[in-house]
BAVEX-142628 format. One record per residue (C-alpha): residue number from 0; residue in three letters; x, y, z. Coordinates in steps of 0.2 Angstrom, whole numbers. Layout:
<pts>
+-----+---------+-------+-------+-------+
! num ! residuo !    px !    py !    pz !
+-----+---------+-------+-------+-------+
! NUM !     ALA !     X !     Y !     Z !
...
+-----+---------+-------+-------+-------+
</pts>
This chain:
<pts>
+-----+---------+-------+-------+-------+
! num ! residuo !    px !    py !    pz !
+-----+---------+-------+-------+-------+
!   0 !     MET !   840 !    97 !  -195 !
!   1 !     THR !   840 !    98 !  -176 !
!   2 !     VAL !   840 !   116 !  -170 !
!   3 !     ARG !   855 !   120 !  -159 !
!   4 !     VAL !   856 !   136 !  -150 !
!   5 !     ARG !   870 !   142 !  -138 !
!   6 !     PHE !   872 !   153 !  -123 !
!   7 !     ALA !   891 !   158 !  -122 !
!   8 !     PRO !   894 !   170 !  -107 !
!   9 !     SER !   912 !   174 !  -101 !
!  10 !     PRO !   915 !   171 !   -82 !
!  11 !     THR !   921 !   188 !   -79 !
!  12 !     GLY !   910 !   194 !   -65 !
!  13 !     MET !   892 !   194 !   -59 !
!  14 !     PHE !   879 !   187 !   -70 !
!  15 !     HIS !   871 !   202 !   -80 !
!  16 !     VAL !   852 !   203 !   -82 !
!  17 !     GLY !   854 !   206 !  -101 !
!  18 !     GLY !   863 !   189 !  -102 !
!  19 !     ALA !   850 !   181 !   -92 !
!  20 !     ARG !   837 !   189 !  -105 !
!  21 !     SER !   847 !   181 !  -119 !
!  22 !     ALA !   849 !   164 !  -111 !
!  23 !     LEU !   830 !   163 !  -108 !
!  24 !     GLN !   826 !   168 !  -126 !
!  25 !     ASN !   838 !   154 !  -132 !
!  26 !     TRP !   831 !   142 !  -120 !
!  27 !     ILE !   812 !   145 !  -126 !
!  28 !     PHE !   817 !   145 !  -144 !
!  29 !     ALA !   826 !   128 !  -142 !
!  30 !     LYS !   811 !   121 !  -133 !
!  31 !     GLN !   799 !   127 !  -147 !
!  32 !     GLN !   809 !   120 !  -160 !
!  33 !     GLY !   812 !   102 !  -151 !
!  34 !     GLY !   830 !   107 !  -151 !
!  35 !     VAL !   846 !   108 !  -140 !
!  36 !     PHE !   852 !   122 !  -128 !
!  37 !     VAL !   871 !   122 !  -127 !
!  38 !     LEU !   880 !   131 !  -113 !
!  39 !     ARG !   898 !   137 !  -118 !
!  40 !     ILE !   909 !   146 !  -105 !
!  41 !     GLU !   920 !   158 !  -115 !
!  42 !     ASP !   935 !   157 !  -103 !
!  43 !     THR !   950 !   160 !  -114 !
!  44 !     ASP !   954 !   177 !  -105 !
!  45 !     ALA !   963 !   168 !   -91 !
!  46 !     ALA !   968 !   184 !   -82 !
!  47 !     ARG !   949 !   189 !   -79 !
!  48 !     ASN !   942 !   172 !   -76 !
!  49 !     ARG !   938 !   164 !   -59 !
!  50 !     PRO !   931 !   147 !   -55 !
!  51 !     GLU !   918 !   155 !   -43 !
!  52 !     TRP !   911 !   165 !   -57 !
!  53 !     THR !   908 !   150 !   -68 !
!  54 !     GLU !   898 !   142 !   -53 !
!  55 !     GLY !   889 !   158 !   -52 !
!  56 !     ILE !   883 !   157 !   -70 !
!  57 !     LEU !   877 !   139 !   -67 !
!  58 !     SER !   869 !   144 !   -51 !
!  59 !     ALA !   860 !   159 !   -59 !
!  60 !     LEU !   854 !   149 !   -74 !
!  61 !     ASP !   847 !   135 !   -61 !
!  62 !     TRP !   838 !   150 !   -52 !
!  63 !     ILE !   829 !   156 !   -68 !
!  64 !     GLY !   823 !   139 !   -73 !
!  65 !     ILE !   837 !   133 !   -84 !
!  66 !     ALA !   843 !   118 !   -73 !
!  67 !     ARG !   859 !   109 !   -74 !
!  68 !     GLY !   856 !    92 !   -83 !
!  69 !     SER !   843 !    99 !   -95 !
!  70 !     TYR !   855 !   106 !  -107 !
!  71 !     GLU !   871 !   101 !  -116 !
!  72 !     GLY !   887 !   107 !  -108 !
!  73 !     PRO !   894 !   117 !  -100 !
!  74 !     TYR !   909 !   117 !  -112 !
!  75 !     PHE !   924 !   128 !  -110 !
!  76 !     GLN !   931 !   138 !  -124 !
!  77 !     SER !   949 !   135 !  -118 !
!  78 !     SER !   947 !   117 !  -122 !
!  79 !     TYR !   946 !   120 !  -141 !
!  80 !     ALA !   961 !   130 !  -142 !
!  81 !     GLY !   969 !   118 !  -154 !
!  82 !     GLU !   954 !   118 !  -165 !
!  83 !     HIS !   955 !   137 !  -165 !
!  84 !     ARG !   974 !   137 !  -171 !
!  85 !     ALA !   970 !   124 !  -184 !
!  86 !     ALA !   957 !   135 !  -192 !
!  87 !     ALA !   968 !   150 !  -192 !
!  88 !     GLN !   981 !   139 !  -201 !
!  89 !     ARG !   969 !   133 !  -214 !
!  90 !     LEU !   964 !   151 !  -218 !
!  91 !     TYR !   982 !   156 !  -220 !
!  92 !     GLU !   987 !   141 !  -230 !
!  93 !     GLY !   971 !   144 !  -241 !
!  94 !     GLY !   976 !   162 !  -245 !
!  95 !     ARG !   962 !   169 !  -235 !
!  96 !     ALA !   973 !   177 !  -222 !
!  97 !     TYR !   990 !   184 !  -221 !
!  98 !     TYR !  1003 !   189 !  -208 !
!  99 !     CYS !  1005 !   208 !  -203 !
! 100 !     ASP !  1019 !   215 !  -192 !
! 101 !     CYS !  1012 !   233 !  -191 !
! 102 !     THR !  1010 !   240 !  -174 !
! 103 !     ARG !   995 !   250 !  -168 !
! 104 !     GLU !  1006 !   266 !  -169 !
! 105 !     ASP !  1011 !   261 !  -187 !
! 106 !     VAL !   993 !   260 !  -193 !
! 107 !     GLN !   989 !   276 !  -184 !
! 108 !     ALA !  1003 !   285 !  -192 !
! 109 !     ARG !   998 !   279 !  -210 !
! 110 !     THR !   979 !   283 !  -208 !
! 111 !     GLY !   979 !   299 !  -197 !
! 112 !     PRO !   969 !   302 !  -182 !
! 113 !     GLN !   953 !   305 !  -191 !
! 114 !     GLN !   952 !   288 !  -200 !
! 115 !     ARG !   949 !   271 !  -192 !
! 116 !     GLY !   954 !   254 !  -197 !
! 117 !     TYR !   968 !   245 !  -205 !
! 118 !     ASP !   974 !   250 !  -223 !
! 119 !     GLY !   980 !   233 !  -229 !
! 120 !     PHE !   998 !   238 !  -228 !
! 121 !     CYS !  1004 !   219 !  -227 !
! 122 !     ARG !   992 !   211 !  -239 !
! 123 !     ASP !  1005 !   208 !  -252 !
! 124 !     ARG !  1021 !   208 !  -243 !
! 125 !     GLY !  1021 !   189 !  -241 !
! 126 !     LEU !  1027 !   189 !  -223 !
! 127 !     GLU !  1030 !   172 !  -215 !
! 128 !     PRO !  1024 !   167 !  -197 !
! 129 !     GLY !  1035 !   175 !  -184 !
! 130 !     GLU !  1035 !   182 !  -167 !
! 131 !     GLY !  1025 !   198 !  -165 !
! 132 !     ARG !  1016 !   195 !  -182 !
! 133 !     ALA !   997 !   195 !  -181 !
! 134 !     LEU !   986 !   185 !  -193 !
! 135 !     ARG !   974 !   196 !  -203 !
! 136 !     PHE !   959 !   189 !  -212 !
! 137 !     ARG !   959 !   195 !  -231 !
! 138 !     THR !   942 !   203 !  -233 !
! 139 !     PRO !   934 !   203 !  -251 !
! 140 !     ASP !   937 !   219 !  -260 !
! 141 !     GLU !   920 !   219 !  -268 !
! 142 !     GLY !   902 !   213 !  -265 !
! 143 !     GLU !   893 !   214 !  -249 !
! 144 !     THR !   889 !   203 !  -234 !
! 145 !     VAL !   870 !   200 !  -230 !
! 146 !     VAL !   866 !   195 !  -213 !
! 147 !     VAL !   850 !   186 !  -212 !
! 148 !     ASP !   842 !   191 !  -195 !
! 149 !     LEU !   826 !   185 !  -188 !
! 150 !     VAL !   824 !   202 !  -178 !
! 151 !     ARG !   832 !   215 !  -190 !
! 152 !     GLY !   828 !   208 !  -207 !
! 153 !     GLU !   843 !   208 !  -219 !
! 154 !     PRO !   857 !   221 !  -213 !
! 155 !     THR !   869 !   223 !  -228 !
! 156 !     PHE !   887 !   227 !  -226 !
! 157 !     GLU !   899 !   233 !  -240 !
! 158 !     ASN !   914 !   222 !  -240 !
! 159 !     LYS !   925 !   236 !  -245 !
! 160 !     LEU !   921 !   245 !  -228 !
! 161 !     ILE !   926 !   230 !  -218 !
! 162 !     GLU !   945 !   231 !  -213 !
! 163 !     ASP !   956 !   216 !  -214 !
! 164 !     PHE !   953 !   211 !  -196 !
! 165 !     VAL !   964 !   201 !  -185 !
! 166 !     ILE !   960 !   183 !  -182 !
! 167 !     ALA !   976 !   178 !  -172 !
! 168 !     ARG !   987 !   188 !  -161 !
! 169 !     GLY !  1006 !   190 !  -162 !
! 170 !     ASP !  1008 !   176 !  -150 !
! 171 !     GLY !   998 !   165 !  -161 !
! 172 !     SER !   982 !   164 !  -150 !
! 173 !     PRO !   966 !   166 !  -160 !
! 174 !     VAL !   955 !   181 !  -156 !
! 175 !     PHE !   936 !   180 !  -150 !
! 176 !     LEU !   930 !   182 !  -167 !
! 177 !     LEU !   938 !   166 !  -174 !
! 178 !     ALA !   936 !   156 !  -158 !
! 179 !     ASN !   918 !   160 !  -157 !
! 180 !     VAL !   915 !   154 !  -176 !
! 181 !     VAL !   926 !   139 !  -173 !
! 182 !     ASP !   916 !   134 !  -157 !
! 183 !     ASP !   900 !   136 !  -166 !
! 184 !     MET !   905 !   126 !  -180 !
! 185 !     SER !   912 !   112 !  -169 !
! 186 !     MET !   895 !   112 !  -159 !
! 187 !     GLY !   883 !   112 !  -174 !
! 188 !     ILE !   875 !   128 !  -169 !
! 189 !     THR !   861 !   132 !  -181 !
! 190 !     HIS !   855 !   149 !  -173 !
! 191 !     VAL !   863 !   162 !  -164 !
! 192 !     ILE !   852 !   172 !  -153 !
! 193 !     ARG !   862 !   187 !  -144 !
! 194 !     ALA !   862 !   205 !  -140 !
! 195 !     GLU !   863 !   218 !  -154 !
! 196 !     GLU !   879 !   225 !  -148 !
! 197 !     HIS !   887 !   210 !  -157 !
! 198 !     LEU !   879 !   214 !  -173 !
! 199 !     PRO !   894 !   224 !  -180 !
! 200 !     ASN !   905 !   209 !  -177 !
! 201 !     THR !   892 !   198 !  -187 !
! 202 !     PRO !   898 !   202 !  -205 !
! 203 !     LYS !   916 !   198 !  -200 !
! 204 !     GLN !   910 !   181 !  -192 !
! 205 !     GLN !   900 !   177 !  -207 !
! 206 !     LEU !   914 !   180 !  -219 !
! 207 !     LEU !   924 !   167 !  -208 !
! 208 !     TRP !   910 !   155 !  -209 !
! 209 !     ASP !   910 !   156 !  -228 !
! 210 !     ALA !   929 !   156 !  -229 !
! 211 !     LEU !   930 !   139 !  -219 !
! 212 !     GLY !   917 !   132 !  -230 !
! 213 !     VAL !   902 !   130 !  -218 !
! 214 !     LYS !   885 !   138 !  -220 !
! 215 !     PRO !   883 !   152 !  -207 !
! 216 !     PRO !   869 !   150 !  -194 !
! 217 !     VAL !   853 !   160 !  -193 !
! 218 !     TRP !   855 !   176 !  -183 !
! 219 !     ALA !   844 !   185 !  -171 !
! 220 !     HIS !   851 !   201 !  -163 !
! 221 !     VAL !   839 !   206 !  -149 !
! 222 !     PRO !   839 !   224 !  -142 !
! 223 !     VAL !   851 !   230 !  -130 !
! 224 !     VAL !   845 !   233 !  -113 !
! 225 !     VAL !   847 !   251 !  -107 !
! 226 !     ASN !   844 !   261 !   -91 !
! 227 !     GLU !   832 !   276 !   -88 !
! 228 !     LYS !   844 !   287 !   -97 !
! 229 !     ARG !   843 !   275 !  -112 !
! 230 !     GLN !   861 !   271 !  -109 !
! 231 !     LYS !   867 !   252 !  -111 !
! 232 !     LEU !   866 !   244 !   -94 !
! 233 !     SER !   884 !   245 !   -86 !
! 234 !     LYS !   891 !   234 !   -73 !
! 235 !     ARG !   901 !   249 !   -66 !
! 236 !     ARG !   885 !   261 !   -66 !
! 237 !     ASP !   869 !   251 !   -65 !
! 238 !     LYS !   862 !   237 !   -54 !
! 239 !     VAL !   864 !   223 !   -66 !
! 240 !     ALA !   869 !   207 !   -57 !
! 241 !     LEU !   855 !   194 !   -57 !
! 242 !     GLU !   862 !   187 !   -41 !
! 243 !     ALA !   860 !   204 !   -32 !
! 244 !     TYR !   841 !   204 !   -37 !
! 245 !     ARG !   839 !   186 !   -31 !
! 246 !     ASP !   848 !   189 !   -15 !
! 247 !     GLU !   837 !   205 !   -12 !
! 248 !     GLY !   822 !   193 !   -13 !
! 249 !     TYR !   815 !   194 !   -31 !
! 250 !     LEU !   806 !   178 !   -35 !
! 251 !     ALA !   813 !   168 !   -50 !
! 252 !     ASP !   795 !   168 !   -59 !
! 253 !     ALA !   794 !   187 !   -58 !
! 254 !     MET !   811 !   190 !   -64 !
! 255 !     ARG !   810 !   179 !   -79 !
! 256 !     ASN !   793 !   185 !   -83 !
! 257 !     TYR !   799 !   203 !   -83 !
! 258 !     LEU !   815 !   199 !   -93 !
! 259 !     MET !   805 !   191 !  -107 !
! 260 !     LEU !   796 !   208 !  -109 !
! 261 !     LEU !   812 !   217 !  -114 !
! 262 !     GLY !   808 !   219 !  -132 !
! 263 !     TRP !   793 !   207 !  -133 !
! 264 !     ALA !   775 !   206 !  -127 !
! 265 !     PRO !   763 !   192 !  -125 !
! 266 !     SER !   746 !   193 !  -134 !
! 267 !     GLY !   732 !   204 !  -127 !
! 268 !     ASP !   734 !   219 !  -115 !
! 269 !     ARG !   744 !   209 !  -101 !
! 270 !     GLU !   761 !   208 !   -95 !
! 271 !     ILE !   760 !   196 !   -80 !
! 272 !     VAL !   757 !   179 !   -87 !
! 273 !     PRO !   761 !   161 !   -84 !
! 274 !     TRP !   777 !   154 !   -89 !
! 275 !     SER !   768 !   141 !  -100 !
! 276 !     VAL !   760 !   156 !  -110 !
! 277 !     ILE !   777 !   164 !  -113 !
! 278 !     GLU !   785 !   147 !  -119 !
! 279 !     GLU !   770 !   145 !  -131 !
! 280 !     GLU !   769 !   162 !  -138 !
! 281 !     PHE !   786 !   170 !  -139 !
! 282 !     ARG !   792 !   172 !  -156 !
! 283 !     LEU !   809 !   179 !  -161 !
! 284 !     ASP !   802 !   188 !  -177 !
! 285 !     GLU !   790 !   197 !  -165 !
! 286 !     VAL !   805 !   205 !  -155 !
! 287 !     ASN !   805 !   224 !  -156 !
! 288 !     PRO !   823 !   229 !  -162 !
! 289 !     SER !   822 !   245 !  -153 !
! 290 !     PRO !   832 !   247 !  -136 !
! 291 !     ALA !   823 !   239 !  -121 !
! 292 !     PHE !   821 !   249 !  -105 !
! 293 !     PHE !   825 !   239 !   -89 !
! 294 !     ASP !   814 !   248 !   -76 !
! 295 !     GLU !   818 !   243 !   -59 !
! 296 !     LYS !   803 !   251 !   -52 !
! 297 !     LYS !   792 !   241 !   -63 !
! 298 !     LEU !   802 !   225 !   -59 !
! 299 !     ARG !   799 !   229 !   -41 !
! 300 !     ALA !   780 !   230 !   -43 !
! 301 !     PHE !   780 !   214 !   -53 !
! 302 !     ASN !   788 !   206 !   -39 !
! 303 !     GLY !   775 !   212 !   -27 !
! 304 !     ASP !   762 !   205 !   -38 !
! 305 !     TYR !   770 !   188 !   -38 !
! 306 !     ILE !   773 !   188 !   -20 !
! 307 !     ARG !   755 !   192 !   -16 !
! 308 !     ALA !   749 !   178 !   -28 !
! 309 !     LEU !   758 !   165 !   -19 !
! 310 !     PRO !   749 !   153 !    -7 !
! 311 !     VAL !   753 !   158 !    11 !
! 312 !     GLU !   762 !   142 !    14 !
! 313 !     ASP !   773 !   145 !    -1 !
! 314 !     PHE !   776 !   163 !     5 !
! 315 !     VAL !   782 !   157 !    21 !
! 316 !     GLU !   794 !   145 !    13 !
! 317 !     ALA !   800 !   158 !     2 !
! 318 !     CYS !   804 !   170 !    17 !
! 319 !     ARG !   814 !   156 !    25 !
! 320 !     PRO !   831 !   161 !    19 !
! 321 !     TRP !   829 !   179 !    26 !
! 322 !     LEU !   822 !   173 !    42 !
! 323 !     THR !   837 !   160 !    45 !
! 324 !     GLY !   851 !   167 !    34 !
! 325 !     THR !   861 !   158 !    21 !
! 326 !     GLU !   878 !   158 !    13 !
! 327 !     THR !   873 !   173 !     2 !
! 328 !     ILE !   859 !   181 !    14 !
! 329 !     ALA !   865 !   189 !    30 !
! 330 !     PRO !   857 !   182 !    46 !
! 331 !     PRO !   843 !   191 !    54 !
! 332 !     PRO !   846 !   202 !    69 !
! 333 !     TRP !   839 !   189 !    81 !
! 334 !     GLN !   846 !   172 !    87 !
! 335 !     PRO !   840 !   156 !    79 !
! 336 !     ASP !   832 !   150 !    95 !
! 337 !     GLU !   822 !   167 !    96 !
! 338 !     PHE !   813 !   163 !    80 !
! 339 !     ASP !   796 !   156 !    82 !
! 340 !     PRO !   789 !   149 !    66 !
! 341 !     ALA !   771 !   148 !    73 !
! 342 !     ALA !   772 !   167 !    76 !
! 343 !     PHE !   778 !   171 !    59 !
! 344 !     ALA !   765 !   159 !    51 !
! 345 !     ALA !   752 !   169 !    61 !
! 346 !     VAL !   757 !   186 !    54 !
! 347 !     ALA !   763 !   180 !    37 !
! 348 !     PRO !   747 !   184 !    28 !
! 349 !     LEU !   748 !   202 !    34 !
! 350 !     ALA !   766 !   203 !    29 !
! 351 !     GLN !   763 !   196 !    11 !
! 352 !     THR !   752 !   210 !     6 !
! 353 !     ARG !   765 !   224 !    11 !
! 354 !     ILE !   782 !   218 !     4 !
! 355 !     ALA !   788 !   220 !   -13 !
! 356 !     VAL !   804 !   210 !   -11 !
! 357 !     LEU !   807 !   195 !     1 !
! 358 !     SER !   821 !   204 !    11 !
! 359 !     GLU !   808 !   217 !    17 !
! 360 !     ILE !   801 !   203 !    28 !
! 361 !     VAL !   814 !   206 !    42 !
! 362 !     PRO !   811 !   224 !    46 !
! 363 !     ASN !   792 !   219 !    46 !
! 364 !     VAL !   793 !   205 !    59 !
! 365 !     ASP !   809 !   207 !    69 !
! 366 !     PHE !   799 !   215 !    83 !
! 367 !     LEU !   791 !   198 !    86 !
! 368 !     PHE !   808 !   189 !    88 !
! 369 !     LEU !   819 !   201 !    98 !
! 370 !     ALA !   820 !   203 !   116 !
! 371 !     ASP !   818 !   222 !   113 !
! 372 !     PRO !   812 !   232 !    98 !
! 373 !     LEU !   825 !   241 !    87 !
! 374 !     ILE !   820 !   259 !    89 !
! 375 !     ASP !   820 !   270 !    75 !
! 376 !     GLU !   825 !   286 !    83 !
! 377 !     ALA !   816 !   297 !    70 !
! 378 !     ALA !   800 !   287 !    72 !
! 379 !     TRP !   802 !   289 !    91 !
! 380 !     ALA !   804 !   308 !    90 !
! 381 !     LYS !   789 !   309 !    79 !
! 382 !     ALA !   777 !   298 !    89 !
! 383 !     MET !   782 !   303 !   106 !
! 384 !     LYS !   776 !   320 !   107 !
! 385 !     GLU !   767 !   329 !   121 !
! 386 !     GLY !   753 !   319 !   128 !
! 387 !     ALA !   762 !   302 !   123 !
! 388 !     ALA !   766 !   298 !   141 !
! 389 !     ASP !   748 !   300 !   147 !
! 390 !     LEU !   741 !   290 !   132 !
! 391 !     LEU !   754 !   276 !   136 !
! 392 !     ASP !   749 !   276 !   155 !
! 393 !     ALA !   731 !   274 !   150 !
! 394 !     ALA !   734 !   261 !   137 !
! 395 !     ILE !   744 !   251 !   149 !
! 396 !     VAL !   730 !   251 !   162 !
! 397 !     ALA !   716 !   247 !   149 !
! 398 !     PHE !   727 !   233 !   141 !
! 399 !     GLU !   730 !   225 !   158 !
! 400 !     ALA !   712 !   224 !   162 !
! 401 !     LEU !   707 !   216 !   145 !
! 402 !     GLU !   699 !   199 !   147 !
! 403 !     SER !   701 !   194 !   129 !
! 404 !     TRP !   718 !   197 !   121 !
! 405 !     ASP !   713 !   198 !   103 !
! 406 !     ALA !   714 !   211 !    89 !
! 407 !     GLU !   697 !   217 !    90 !
! 408 !     SER !   697 !   220 !   108 !
! 409 !     LEU !   714 !   229 !   107 !
! 410 !     LYS !   708 !   240 !    94 !
! 411 !     ALA !   692 !   244 !   103 !
! 412 !     THR !   702 !   248 !   120 !
! 413 !     LEU !   714 !   259 !   112 !
! 414 !     GLU !   701 !   268 !   102 !
! 415 !     ALA !   691 !   272 !   118 !
! 416 !     VAL !   708 !   278 !   127 !
! 417 !     GLY !   711 !   289 !   112 !
! 418 !     ALA !   694 !   296 !   111 !
! 419 !     GLU !   695 !   302 !   130 !
! 420 !     ARG !   709 !   312 !   125 !
! 421 !     GLY !   702 !   319 !   109 !
! 422 !     LEU !   712 !   308 !    97 !
! 423 !     LYS !   707 !   298 !    83 !
! 424 !     LEU !   713 !   280 !    82 !
! 425 !     GLY !   727 !   284 !    70 !
! 426 !     LYS !   735 !   297 !    82 !
! 427 !     ALA !   731 !   286 !    97 !
! 428 !     GLN !   740 !   271 !    91 !
! 429 !     ALA !   757 !   280 !    85 !
! 430 !     PRO !   765 !   280 !   102 !
! 431 !     VAL !   760 !   261 !   105 !
! 432 !     ARG !   766 !   256 !    88 !
! 433 !     VAL !   783 !   264 !    91 !
! 434 !     ALA !   784 !   257 !   108 !
! 435 !     VAL !   781 !   240 !   103 !
! 436 !     THR !   788 !   238 !    86 !
! 437 !     GLY !   801 !   253 !    85 !
! 438 !     ARG !   793 !   260 !    69 !
! 439 !     THR !   779 !   271 !    64 !
! 440 !     VAL !   774 !   259 !    49 !
! 441 !     GLY !   773 !   240 !    48 !
! 442 !     LEU !   760 !   226 !    50 !
! 443 !     PRO !   742 !   230 !    56 !
! 444 !     LEU !   746 !   235 !    74 !
! 445 !     PHE !   732 !   225 !    83 !
! 446 !     GLU !   735 !   209 !    75 !
! 447 !     SER !   753 !   212 !    79 !
! 448 !     LEU !   750 !   214 !    97 !
! 449 !     GLU !   738 !   199 !    97 !
! 450 !     VAL !   753 !   188 !    91 !
! 451 !     LEU !   766 !   196 !   102 !
! 452 !     GLY !   756 !   193 !   117 !
! 453 !     ARG !   750 !   202 !   133 !
! 454 !     ASP !   766 !   200 !   143 !
! 455 !     ARG !   778 !   206 !   130 !
! 456 !     THR !   766 !   220 !   124 !
! 457 !     LEU !   764 !   227 !   142 !
! 458 !     THR !   783 !   225 !   145 !
! 459 !     ARG !   787 !   236 !   129 !
! 460 !     LEU !   774 !   249 !   134 !
! 461 !     ARG !   781 !   251 !   152 !
! 462 !     ALA !   799 !   252 !   145 !
! 463 !     ALA !   794 !   266 !   133 !
! 464 !     ARG !   785 !   275 !   147 !
! 465 !     VAL !   801 !   274 !   158 !
! 466 !     ARG !   811 !   282 !   143 !
! 467 !     LEU !   799 !   296 !   143 !
! 468 !     VAL !   802 !   301 !   161 !
+-----+---------+-------+-------+-------+
</pts>
């Protein structure tokens, strides 16, 4: 038997990091088993679907390493509407489902506000299909449904506690529970790996598999992803869009390494490991069923480690979208012809050790490519205190006299200027840094001045001096 797994997102918004985690787990499991990864877009909710969101799913999968052409699909659930309706009809004709004309208000009136679920009122009324009549599955009165789950063991559900659930709406359209089962049957899915939030639906879906005469798949319900308050990650409340992390400058390798740690860990006391190790070591039966904390601070630290591990030439290339702008990344504050690739290459090794996400490259190097630095007024007020004018005057004179414009000479010169005024280098360089770069923090000052050049450095120091008058 060929293992077939599926990832079945709905195109109703940005791509959720929890969905990305599930996609990666399915992807690795299929590769380990020599199986097939199927992508199915569950697009039956036409009011909430947009074509660009489907493209967003494909693009996000590309980014994390599940490339188009390497999997089966995408299939679209809406294409299987006829099969969904045919399955509903089979269940009705086989006595496994019946029509019900109860409204929600009718059900609530009979059961009371403290009870939940349908009471089986229409089970034996023999209603024919008709407008406004939903089709309900006839749940067995006795016995239990055992879900064989690679993560959670064998959760067991008493059938008498499962209501006669709706499988087709009053307009005849099948609901998600039935459509999902029929699609999995049609596509020969053998293993369903998904988040634990779907576990309550699983006994109902397994009953449908049994009623349709097909062996259910092997289930694996991986832990839900939560925030620092141990609340399920929410699109309305939390930063969950994979595209947002991508466009902020998180590396795909760092993201997928981190996502795979949500509920699982590689061997040994380590977390940052090559993807080849994760592909080899990941086991579904080793996944911890407890909720998995998505720690953005930890992810950021992960990403910084990955950035620092890049060869410099790869780092330069990775920064390019933020230095030039793309469809999803805003253009930098300088004009295209102001960007100097050689100057950036010169400071890239310095910047690489100081940023945690690639978008931070812009404020670290903008002083190199703008005619005038972007002055942070708070930084200006902090650095340009009493004595700053005198220090700038002296620095200008000393820098003008330098024979060699290199970081070592610049540092020694400013150190001497500061010493003459009773200042350590850290205090002496603050006014110079703000005058030249606009900020109190950034790349190493003297290496920056070396790349910026004598003329531009002196021009900025003189401009700062004039502003202090």
